[in-house]
Each structure stands twice: as structure tokens, then as C-alpha cells.
BAMINU-766566 format. One record per residue: residue in one letter; x, y, z of N, C-alpha, C in turn. Coordinates in steps of 0.1 Angstrom, whole numbers, plus 2048, in hexadecimal, padded with zeros to 3 digits. Last residue first. Layout:
AXYZXYZXYZ ...
! end
This chain:
AB6DAB66FFB6CAC36FAB70ACE706 DB6BA976F8B74AA06FDB72AAC6F7 AB4FA846FDB57A8A6F4B62A976F8 NB3CA7770CB46A78712B52A7F70A GB24A726FFB22A7B706B30A8270D GB26A596F0B1FA596FFB22A65704 NB2BA686D9B33A5E6E2B32A5B6ED VB14A6F6D0B1BA786D1B29A716DC AAF9A6A6BEB07A636BFB13A6A6C1 LAE5A756B4AE7A736C4AF1A6D6C7 GADFA7569AAE2A8369EAE6A816AD KAC3A5B699ACEA63693AD2A7069C GAADA4F6A1ABAA486A2AC7A5069E FA99A6069CA9DA53693AAAA4E697 YA93A776A9A9EA7669FAA3A6A69B AA7DA6C6BBA7BA7B6AFA89A796A6 EA89A586C7A80A556BDA7FA626B3 AA9AA656DAAA1A5D6CFA97A5B6C4 VA86A746E6A91A7B6DEA98A706D6 AA7DA5D6F3A72A676EAA7BA6F6E2 AA8EA54703A89A4C6F8A83A566F1 NAADA6270FA9EA66710A98A5E703 NAC7A64712AC0A59714AB1A58715 KACCA8070DAD4A75702ACAA68707 VAC0A8D71FAB8A8F712AC0A8270D VAD0A86736AC2A85738ABBA84729 EAE7A9272DAE5A81730AD7A7E732 PAE1AAD72FAE6AA5721AE6A97725 TAC6AB3743AD5AB373FAD8AAC733 GAA8ABD732AAEAB773EABCABB73A EA88AB3723A8FAC0728A97ABC731 CA74AA9707A7BAA6711A85AB6716 IA60AB26F4A5DAA66F8A6AAA1706 KA4BACD6EDA59ACA6F5A54ABC6F8 KA42AD16C9A3DACD6D8A4CACC6DE GA49AD66AEA43AE16B7A40ADF6C5 YA54ABD6A7A45AC36A1A41ACD6AA NA67ABE6C3A61AB56B8A54ABA6B4 LA7FAC96D9A75ACD6D3A72ABF6C5 VA91ACA6F6A92AC26EAA7FAC56E5 LAA7ADB709A9CADA706A9AAD46F8 IAC1AD4721ABDAD5713AB0AD4711 RADEAE5736AD0ADD734ACDADD725 DAF8AEC731AF3AE773DAE6ADE73D CB09AE3711AFFAE971AAFCAE3725 LB23AD8704B21AE6708B18AEA711 NB1EABD6FCB2BAC2703B2CAD1708 MB08ABD6EDB09AB76FBB13ABA705 IB0CAD16D9B02AD46E2B02ACE6F0 FB21AC36CAB24AD06D0B1BAD16D9 KB13AAB6C5B20AA96CDB24AB56D3 MB03AB36B3AFFAAE6C3B0AAAF6C9 DAF9ACF6A4B07AC76A5B04ABF6B4 HAE3AE169FAE0AD269BAEFACA69E EAD9AF76B9AE2AF06B1AE0AE36AF IAD1B146CAACCB096C3AD9B026BA VAD9B206E9ADCB1C6E0AD7B126D8 VADBB38703AD2B306FDAD4B2F6ED IAEDB4371CAEEB4170FAE3B3570C TAF7B5F734AF0B54734AEDB51721 YB19B6B73BB0EB6A72FB05B5E733 GB2FB6B749B20B6D74FB16B6E745 DB48B5E744B48B6D746B39B73747 AB3FB4673DB47B47748B4BB5574B NB31B49723B2DB4472FB35B4673C LB49B51713B3EB59718B36B56723 KB56B36715B5DB4271BB54B4E71E RB45B2670CB47B25715B4FB3071E VB48B306EEB3BB346F7B3BB31703 FB62B2C6E9B5BB376E9B52B3B6F4 TB62B0E6EAB68B156F3B66B226F4 LB52B0D6D3B4EB076DEB53B0D6EA LB5FB186BEB52B1D6C3B54B186D0 EB73B056BCB78B136C1B6AB1A6C8 QB65AF06B7B6EAEE6C0B72AFD6C5 TB5EAFA69AB55AF66A6B5BAF66B2 EB79AFE68DB6FB08691B66B0569C SB81AE168CB86AEB693B80AF5695 PB69AD567AB69AD168BB72ADB693 NB54AF366CB61AE466AB62AE267C MB35AFE668B45AFE66DB4DAEF66C GB1AAFE662B27B0265AB35B0265A AB15B08681B0DB03674B18B0666C AB17B10698B1FB08695B1DB03688 PAFDB216A4B0DB266A0B18B1D697 EAE1B1F6A2AEBB1869CAFAB1C698 DADCB3B6B1AD5B336AAAE0B2B69F LADEB496D2AE9B416C6AE1B396BC LAD4B5E6E8AD2B546DFAD8B536D3 LAE1B6C708AE5B6A6F9ADEB5E6F3 LAD9B8271FAD4B76718AD8B7870B SAE2B9A724ADEB93731ADEB8372A PAF5BAF710AEBBA4715AECB9F71C KAFEBC66FFB00BC3710AF3BBA714 LB00BC76E6AF6BCB6EDAF6BC86FD VB18BBE6DFB18BC96E0B0CBCD6E6 LB14BA36DBB19BA46E9B18BB66EB AB10BA16C1B06B9E6C8B08BA56D7 RB2BBA36B5B1FBAF6B4B12BAD6BE AB33B8B6BEB38B996C5B2EBA46C4 IB26B7B6AEB20B796BBB28B876C4 EB2FB82694B22B83695B1DB866A2 VB49B7C699B47B88697B39B8A697 KB47B5F696B4CB666A7B49B736A5 RB41B5B67FB37B5A687B39B5F697 QB57B61670B4AB6B66FB42B69678 IB69B4D679B6CB59681B60B62680 GB5FB3766EB5CB3867FB60B4767E YB62B3F651B53B3D657B55B3F667 SB7CB5664EB78B4A64EB67B4C658 LB78B77641B79B6E64BB76B61648 NB71B89628B7EB86628B83B7A638 SB5BB97632B5AB8E623B67B86622 AB62BA9642B5BB9E649B5CB9263E KB83BB6643B73BB663CB6EBA963D VB96BBF65DB94BB3654B85BB564C KB9CBCE672B9EBD5667B98BCD65B AB9CBB9688B95BC6689B92BCB67E YBA9BA268DBA0BA3684B9ABAF680 PBB6BA46A4BBDBA3699BB7BA368B TB9FBA66B7BA8BB46B4BB0BAF6A8 LB8EB8F6BFB8FB946B0B99BA06AE GB89B866D9B98B836D3B94B856C4 VB77B8F6E8B73B866E1B7FB7F6D8 FB84BA86F2B7BB9C6FBB7AB906F5 EB8EBB76DFB93BB06E9B8FBA56EE LB74BBE6D4B7ABB66C9B88BB26D4 IB66BCD6EBB63BC06E7B6CBB86DF EB7BBE26EDB7ABD96F7B74BCC6F3 AB74BEC6CFB83BE86D5B82BDF6E0 TB5CBF66D7B60BEE6CBB6CBE56CC RB5FC0A6E9B57BFC6EDB5ABF56E6 EB6EC1E6DAB70C166E6B6BC0A6EB RB5AC226C7B69C1E6C3B6FC166D0 IB44C2E6D4B44C206CFB52C1B6C9 LB4EC456E4B4DC3A6EAB4CC2B6E2 AB55C536CAB5FC506D3B5DC456DA EB38C586C5B41C4D6B8B4DC4A6C2 DB2EC656D6B28C5A6D6B33C4E6CA NB3EC7D6D5B3FC746E1B3AC666DF KB36C866BCB43C816BFB44C7B6CB YB18C886C2B1DC7F6B8B2DC7B6B8 RB1BC9E6D7B15C916D8B19C886CE RB25CB06C6B2ECAA6D2B2AC9F6D6 TB1ECAC6A3B1DCB26B0B25CAD6BB HB1DCA8684B29CA368FB28CA969B LB09CAF675B11CB867BB1DCB7682 VAFEC94672B03C9E667B0ACA866A AAFCC8968CB02C84681B07C8D677 DAE9C9C697AF6C9969FB00C94693 FAD3C96685ADACA5687AE5CA268D VACEC7B68DAD0C8167EAD9C8E67E NADAC766ABAD0C756A4AD2C7C696 TAE8C606C7AECC6B6BEAE0C696B3 RAEAC536DCADDC5D6DCAE0C666D0 TAEDC2F6DCAF1C3B6DAAE8C446DC HAEBC146DEAEBC196E9AEDC286E9 IAE7C0A6C6AD9C096CCADFC126D6 HAFEC0D6B9AF8C186B7AE9C166BD FB0FBF56BAB0EC006C6B03C096C6 GB0FBE76A4B03BE26AEB03BEC6B8 VB24BF3694B13BF4691B0ABF369C AB38BE969DB36BF66A3B28BFA69F IB3CBCC694B39BD169FB34BDF6A3 NB41BD7678B36BD1679B31BD0687 EB5BBE667DB4EBED679B41BE467B EB69BD2686B66BDC68EB5CBE568A VB6ABC366AB66BBA676B64BC7682 TB61BDA650B69BD0657B62BCA665 MB47BD0636B4CBDA640B57BD264A YB3DBC0624B48BC8621B4CBD662A DB2DBB0631B34BA962CB40BB2629 FB1DBB264DB1FBBC640B2EBB763C LB0DB93655B16B9F659B17BA764E KAFCB7D662AF7B8965DB00B93660 IAFCB5B65AB04B63662B00B7065A NAE0B47664AE6B4C658AEDB5B660 QAD5B4867DAD8B3B678AE3B3E667 FAE0B61692AD6B5C688ADEB50680 TADFB6E6B5AE6B6C6A8ADBB636A1 RAD4B856CCAD4B7A6C5ADCB776B7 AACCB946EDAD2B926E0AD3B856DC LABABA6707ABAB976FDAC1B9A6F0 GAB7BBB715AC2BB5716AC3BA570F LAA6BCD70DAA4BC671AAB0BBD71E RAAEBD46F4AB1BDE700AB0BDB70C AAA4BBD6E6AB2BBF6E7AB3BC96F2 MA89BC16EAA8DBB66F0A9EBBA6F3 EA85BD76DAA82BD56E8A88BCE6EF HA8CBCA6BFA94BD56C7A8EBD86D5 PA75BB26BDA84BB16C3A8CBBC6C5 PA59BBC6D2A5FBBB6C3A6EBBB6C8 KA48BA76E8A4EBB66E6A58BB26DA NA37B916E9A34B9A6DEA3CBA36DD TA3EB9070DA37B89702A34B926F5 TA4BB96721A4FB9B717A48B9770A NA49B97743A42B92737A43B9C72C AA65B94758A59B9B751A55B99744 GA78B84762A6DB85767A60B8D760 NA8CB8174DA8FB86758A85B8D75F FA70B7E738A81B82735A83B89743 LA59B68728A5CB74734A6CB73736 IA3CB64715A4BB62715A4FB6D722 EA1EB51714A26B5B719A34B58718 GA03B446FDA0DB43709A12B5170C S9FEB476DA9F9B486E9A04B416EF TA0CB506C79FFB4F6C19F7B4E6D3 VA25B6B6C7A22B606CAA13B5E6C6 PA38B7E6ABA2BB7D6B7A2CB6D6BB YA58B796A7A4DB746A4A45B756AE TA6EB876B3A6CB866A4A5EB836A0 GA72B836CFA67B8E6CAA68B8F6BB AA80B716DBA89B7B6D3A7FB866CE CA6FB596DBA73B5F6E8A7EB6D6E4 LA66B556C0A5EB596CAA63B626D6 NA81B4E6B6A78B596B2A6FB616BB FA82B376C0A8EB426C6A87B4C6C4 FA6CB2A6B4A6DB2A6C5A75B346C9 TA79B2769BA69B2D69FA6BB316AE TA8EB1569FA92B2469EA85B2C69D KA7FAFE6A8A8AB046B0A8CB126AC GA6DAEF69CA68AF869FA70B026A9 AA73AD668CA70AD4699A6AAE26A1 GA7FAD4676A73ADA676A6CAD7684 NA99ABD67DA93AC8674A87ACA675 PA95AB56A0A98AB1694A95ABD689 GAA6AC76BBA9CAC16B6A9FABF6A5 IAB0ADC6D7AB2AD56CAAA6ACF6C6 IABFAF56E8AB3AF26E2AB6AEB6D6 GACFAF9709ACEAF76FBAC0AF16F6 FAE0B1271CAD4B0C71BAD2B0670B IAF6B18734AF4B18726AEBB0D723 EAEEB3074FAF0B23749AF3B25738 GAEAB4775AAF7B4275DAF9B34755 KAC6B44763AD3B4E763ADFB47764 EAB8B2A753ABCB3375EAC6B3A75F VA99B28745AA8B2A743AA9B3174E QA7EB1373BA85B1F746A92B1D745 MA5FB11726A6FB0C72BA74B15734 DA44AFF716A4AB07724A58B06724 VA31B006FBA40AFF6FEA43B0770B QA1AAFF6E8A1CAFD6F8A28AF96FE DA2BAF96CDA1FAF56D4A1FAF56E1 VA33B086AFA37B076BBA2BB056C2 AA25B02697A33B04697A39B016A4 KA0AAF968BA0FAF969AA1EAF569C L9F8B0266FA04AFA676A08B00682 G9E5B0D6669E1B0266A9EDAF8673 G9F1B2D66B9E6B266619E4B1C66D FA0CB2967FA0AB2E6719FFB2766A HA0CB2C6A1A08B26695A06B2C68B KA1EB246BEA1CB306B2A17B286A7 SA1EB266E3A1BB236D4A1BB2E6C8 VA29B21705A29B2B6F5A23B256E9 KA26B1C71EA1AB17719A1BB1E707 RA3AB31725A32B2C72BA27B2B721 SA5EB37729A50B3871FA48B2E728 EA7BB4C733A6FB4273AA64B4372D LA9AB57740A8FB53735A86B4A736 IAA0B58758AA3B61751A9BB63742 YA8AB4F774A90B4D76AA97B57760 MA8DB52798A87B5978BA91B54782 
! end
């Protein structure tokens, strides 16, 4: 059984076929990449998997269950978490406050409890503080706990966003262009961090334009072009595929033969 599977999934916006009958199978425990030229349909496909967009046709399965067109909050409760291409942090909240926000999907506190500071409210708040500290320690962000998000480097902000996604206790983590805007040092740190998450049991699906990053990180890669799947396989298979080279017009695939140190 695959942890995430799409079967002939399509998404049409009027006459535009943004995603066109895409099949995908992600195995538990792997790092799976999705690449393609600009406008290939990568983020749209991500949004279909996460429930952000309804599919036009086809099926999405998560952990063997049909989750086609389930809304994002239901997908989150089932164990699918995602980050976005544009970082979505609360700039004037601290790192620990940004992470704590994500825990409220797991709490039982209601408005009545919050206003009256009931025992349930106090217990939930204590649990949130404890779990936030654990997440900070796990991802190496404890030194930044009291720092406002707006004062962090881009690389640390991205790490905070991923940490907040981990609050959902996901079995699958979707990362949408996590290395966008990073310098080489930040990109290398991110690659190491994602590998650590994977080693700790997280299955990861990642969209990325940085070919060196994706080729050195992923076990398998799916390539989209004009909404269609044109290739799927190991980095070596993808790198040597003629259709992929044509889609990129010879650009973006120079990754030192896939042997760059990372």
C-alpha cells in the first residue's frame, strides 16, 4: 500500500488542463520529488493532493483510503501536512508562538474554556508549551524560541515553517519549493535537515526548481510538463531521459552528473 497515490488525476480551469491524468505512487519512508518547467502544473498537483483544490477527475488516495476532494483541514487531521512556496509565518510573533499556533488542531479547548480559563484550557496550554519545546529541540530552533519571525534569516524562517507543519504529527510532509530564495549555504543546511526528518520516519514529497538540490535529495522523481507526467524514476533515470531534457530545453539539469557532494 502506498502512502500517497494519484490515479488519472486531472484539474481543468475552463479550457486549461493544468493537470492531465497524472498517476503517482509515493512509498512510505521515501523522499519523492516533483519537478518540471515553470507552468508545468506542479503546485496545482500539490494542491490537489492536499485538498486545497477539488479534482476535475481521477482519485487521490492517502494511506490506502480514498481522500479525493477532502478539504485541507481533514487531510491535516489524517496526517498530511504541507508548507507553501511563499513562507506564511506571523512576522510579529516569536518562533515558539508561531509553532504553538499549529497545536490548536489537537486541543479540545472552546471559546468558553478560553474566556474562563477552565481546567481544560490550562491543561491544553500546558501541553502546547511542552510539545512546542519538544519541537524546537527536535529541529534545532531552541536558541531562536523568543525571536520574532521577522528578525530571522530566510533559511531559519523556512525551518520554522516546516517545524510548524510537524506539529500536526504528519505521516506525510509536502514541501513546496523549500529552497526558493536561499543562498548555497542555507540550501545545504536545508538538504541536511530534510534528510534528518526522513531518517526520523517522515515520508516527504518535495517540489523544487533547484536541480542540484532535488537530484541529491530524492529517492525518486516525477517530472511534469504542461500538466502531463513525462517521466518517473530515480535521479539517474530522470537525468538521462530525453523527454525531460527536451522539456527543459537543455536547461536546469546540469548537476555535475548528479555526483555533487551533499
